Structure formats: C-alpha cells, structure tokens
N, C-alpha and C positions, 0 to 999 in steps of 0.2 A: 504493500500500500504506500509506504513512505517513498520508495524508489520511483513508483509510478507518478506520485504527486510531484516529486522533485524534478522528474523528467519534463513534466508538462507545465509546471508553475511558471508564470510570467509569459508564456507563449500566447499570442493572440489566437492561435489555433488549438488551444488546449482541449476545449470541449469537442472540437471536430476530431482531434486525435482519439478521444474516448469513443466517439461515434464510430470511427473506423475499427477500433478494437472490438466493439460490440458486434459489428458485422463479421469480423473474423471469428469471434466466439460462436456465432451461429454456424460457422463452417467447421467448428470443432477445435478452435484454439484452446489449449489447456490452461485457461486463465479464468478464475472465478468471476462470473458476471457481476455478482453482488459487490465485489471489491471495486470494479470499474464504476459502478453506479454510486457507491459511497464516495469515491474520489471525485466524481462529478459534482456531488453535493458540496464537498469540501472546497472545490475550486469556485463554485458559485458563491459560497459564503465569503471566501477569501477576496474575491474580486467585487463583492457587493452586488452580485447578480441575483436573479430570482431562481430558487430551486424548482419552482413550478415550470419555468421556461426550460430549464435543463432537463427536467423530467420529460417534458414533451419531446425534446430532441432525442433524448436517450430512448424513449419509447419507439420513435421512428427507427432508430438504429437497431434496436432489438428486433423489430418486425422485419426490417430489411434483411438482416442476417438470416432470420428464420425462413424468409421467403426465398432467399438465394439457395439455401440448401434444399428446400422443397423443389425449386425449379431444376436444380441439378439432378435430383431424383427423378423428376418428371421426364427430363429429356435424355438422361444418360443412365438412369437407375438400373435397367436390365443388364447393360454391359458392365457397369461398375460393380454390381453385386456379384458378378461372376469372376472378378479378379481376385487373385490370392491375397494381395495386400489389403483389399477391402474386407476380406473375410477375417483378417486380423483385427481390423477396426470394428467390424460388425460380426462378431463371432456367432457361431450357431446358437450358443446360449442366449446371447442378446436377441437374436432373431426370434427365438422361442418366447422370450419375455415380451417382445413387441407384439407378436401374434396373439399371445394371451391377453395383452392389454387391449388390443383392438377388438378381440373377440368378446371381451367382457364389457368394455365401455364404448365401443364404436368411436364416433367423431369426438366424443368427450375426452378421449385419450390425448388429444392435442392440448386441451386445457391442463391435464395432469402432467404432461411432458414438460411444461415450463418449470416444474419443481423437481425434475429428475435430470440433473446436469449430465450424468453419464449416459443417459439414454435419449436426451433431447434431440441431438443432431441425427442419430440413427433413425429415430421415430419419424422425424420430418422428412428425411431422405426416402425412407421406405414408403411413407404416405404419398410422396410425389411419384415414386415408381409404381404404386398401385393405382395411379391416375385418379386420386381423390380430388374432388372439386376444390379449387383454390379458395373460393369464397367461403366454403365450409371450414377449411383449415384456418383461414385468417380470422374468422369470427371467434373461434374457440381460443386460438393462440392469443389473439388481441385482448380478449377478456382476462386471461391469466396475466399477461404482461401489465395490464391496467392495475393489477393488484400489487405485483412485486416491484415494478420500476419506481413509482413514486415513493414507496416505503423506504427503499434503500437510498435514494437520492436525498430524501428528507433527513434520514439518519446522518448522512455525511454532512449536510448543512448544519444540523443541530449540534453535532459534536464539534465542528470547527468553531461555531459561535461560542461554544462553552470552553473549549480547551486551546483554541488557537493552534499554533505550530508546535506545541509540546507533544511530540509524537509518542513519547513514552506513555503519557496519559491517554493519548488518542488510541494507541494500540490496546491498552488495557480496557478503555471504555468500549471500543468496538467489540472486543472479545466478550465483554459482559452484556452489551446491549444487542449484539448481533442475534443472539438466540431469541431475545424477546421480539425483535423486529421480525425475524423469520417466523416465530410462533404467531405473531399478529397476522402476518401475510397468509399463513396456513389457515388460521381461523377464518379470515375473510375469504380465502380460496374455497374452504369447505362450504361456507354460507352461499357464495356465488355458485359453486359447483352444484349444490343442492337445487338451487333455482334452475340452473342450466339443465340438470338431469331431469327434473320434473317437466321442463318445457323443451326437451331436446328435439321433439318433432317440429315444434314451431321454429326453433333456431335453424334446424336443417332445411325447412321450407324457405325461410328467409334467406339463408345462405345459398340456396339452390337457384 
C-alpha cells in the first residue's frame, strides 16, 4: 500500500494510474483490488479531492477490466481454454467450482464472483466463452461493484483524514478496519443478493 501510494503521490495522473491497475486486475493481475481502491481514497483525501468522484472513476475501471476479460472469453475462450498454460491458470478444479457455481446460482454467480478474487477472472472469462449475454453479466457485476468500490475508497479517504502520512498507523488501522469494511460490504452484498435472487427473473428480462 505504502509503495503504491509513494509511486503515485504528486502525479497528476495518479488516479488514472489506479484506473489502469484496476483494468489489469480484471485481467488477473495478482494485486488486491481493495488495496488499489483504498489508495485511491487516500490520494483523494491527500489532494483535497472528492472520494465520491474517485469512487465513480474506480467503478468504471473495475467494470472495464471485468468487461475486457469477458470479451476475451467471448471471442477467444474456446481456443484459450484448450491451451496448456490456460489450464494452469484455470485448473480442472477451478472449472468444476465454476460449473457448480453457475449450476446453483445461474447469472447471480456474476454478483458473487466480485467477492471471490481467485475465481473472479476465470468466472468472467468462462461466462464470455459460454456466450452469456453481456447485458446480463454487467447488470449483476455492476450491482456487486456498487457495493464494494465505494466502501473501500471511502475507507482510504477516512483513514488518510485521520492519520495523514503516518503509514505505521495507517497500516495498523487498515488491518483493523479492513475486516469491518469487508464485513459491511458482505452484509450489504447479502441484502442486495437476496433482493436480486428473489427478483432474478425480472433482472434477467431487463438485462435481456
């Protein structure tokens, strides 16, 4: 977190750098998405910007990355899934977990995938390869991102306003509050997921 903030601090393109990282995360970059969002909130607070504006931009970046991996699956999925290096990334065990997830939850799996970092990219790529409707995908994924993105950007802004550039206190605070923020996001996710599940046919028709 500190190294990422130091790298971008003072740059007029700092937020756009985070935007690009979120797109790469959608493609499977092994960097925690929540850390990028927290740093976005910190940069917003440090520069006197609005965490709401940053949340909106980060939200677009998250959906752009997710849409890109979905498009790759749509256009190249069949060939990609047959390659040996792809099978190392998407092991038979992961494929079975994804199949069970789709079998149990259908399109609602896109909502759940937002909170499954190790499976998110494989799920979205597989969904594209299965020729799932993009509108259906983006509705469910967008609802999930609407929960997680603002929560972590706000956390970064709040912690910077409280501790400033004291990274020792910041790291300690992030480790303590991260779990609460994640728990809050999960509670909201479950509440929204319950509504989505009860009205899944309506959402599917709207997305279709």
